[in-house]
C-alpha positions as CSV (number, residue, x, y, z in Angstrom):
1,M,-16.4,6.2,5.3
2,D,-14.7,3.0,7.6
3,E,-13.5,3.1,10.4
4,F,-10.1,1.8,11.0
5,L,-10.6,0.0,15.5
6,V,-6.4,-0.2,16.6
7,Y,-5.4,-1.9,19.3
8,Y,-2.7,-1.1,21.0
9,D,-0.6,-2.4,24.6
10,D,-1.4,0.1,27.0
11,Q,1.1,-0.7,29.2
12,C,4.0,-0.3,26.3
13,E,5.7,2.7,26.0
14,V,6.3,2.9,21.2
15,C,2.3,2.3,21.5
16,Q,1.3,4.9,23.4
17,A,3.7,6.5,20.8
18,G,2.4,5.2,18.3
19,V,-1.4,5.6,19.3
20,S,0.1,9.7,20.5
21,W,0.6,10.1,16.4
22,L,-2.3,8.6,15.4
23,R,-4.9,10.8,17.2
24,F,-2.3,13.8,16.2
25,L,-2.3,12.8,12.3
26,D,-6.4,11.8,12.1
27,R,-7.7,15.2,11.9
28,R,-11.5,13.0,10.3
29,H,-11.2,10.8,13.3
30,R,-11.2,7.7,11.7
31,V,-9.0,5.7,13.7
32,R,-10.6,4.0,16.7
33,S,-6.8,3.3,18.9
34,I,-8.7,0.2,21.4
35,E,-6.6,-0.5,24.6
36,L,-6.2,-4.2,24.8
37,S,-5.6,-3.9,28.8
38,S,-10.0,-3.2,28.7
39,A,-10.9,-4.8,25.1
40,L,-13.0,-7.5,23.9
41,L,-10.9,-9.0,21.6
42,P,-13.5,-9.6,18.3
43,G,-13.5,-13.4,17.1
44,G,-10.2,-14.3,15.5
45,L,-7.9,-11.9,17.1
46,V,-5.9,-14.0,20.1
47,L,-4.5,-11.2,22.8
48,E,-0.7,-12.6,22.7
49,D,-0.4,-12.2,18.9
50,C,-2.1,-9.2,19.7
51,L,0.4,-7.6,22.4
52,R,3.6,-8.6,19.9
53,E,2.0,-7.4,16.8
54,L,-0.5,-4.2,16.2
55,H,-3.7,-5.8,14.4
56,V,-5.9,-3.2,13.0
57,V,-9.5,-4.1,12.0
58,T,-12.1,-2.5,9.9
59,P,-14.7,-4.1,8.0
60,A,-13.3,-5.8,6.0
61,Q,-10.1,-6.7,6.8
62,T,-8.0,-7.7,9.9
63,L,-4.8,-6.7,9.0
64,V,-1.6,-7.4,10.7
65,G,2.0,-5.2,11.6
66,W,3.6,-4.5,8.9
67,D,0.8,-4.4,7.0
68,A,-1.6,-2.5,9.5
69,V,1.2,0.5,9.7
70,A,1.5,0.7,6.2
71,R,-2.5,1.1,5.9
72,L,-3.2,3.6,8.7
73,A,-0.1,5.8,7.0
74,R,-2.1,5.7,3.9
75,L,-5.0,7.6,5.3
76,F,-3.0,10.8,6.4
77,G,-1.6,13.1,4.2
78,W,1.6,12.9,5.7
79,T,2.3,9.8,5.6
80,W,0.6,8.2,2.6
81,L,3.6,7.9,-0.1
82,I,5.4,5.9,3.2
83,G,2.7,3.8,3.3
84,A,1.5,3.5,-0.5
85,I,5.9,2.9,0.2
86,G,5.0,0.5,2.0
87,A,2.5,-1.4,0.5
88,V,4.4,-2.8,-2.8
89,P,5.6,-5.7,-1.8
90,P,9.4,-6.7,-1.6
């Protein structure tokens, strides 16, 4: 089972609320939320970019912005349909 590393701005109230929802939905503990203020970013991630948009790192890929949100939504039964529809290109 892949682990999803979610890098978020712990100074942002919207980001904090999003992480709270992730923790509520993540019954199988597949998501690990990492505060940017205390994170050592893996190679390829830039702090300024991470502060601007959500970044999710898996063993296979790094997802940014809406792609990251849609992928996380597909992890959970309650939000799976939103993630599936959101993954379809316009």
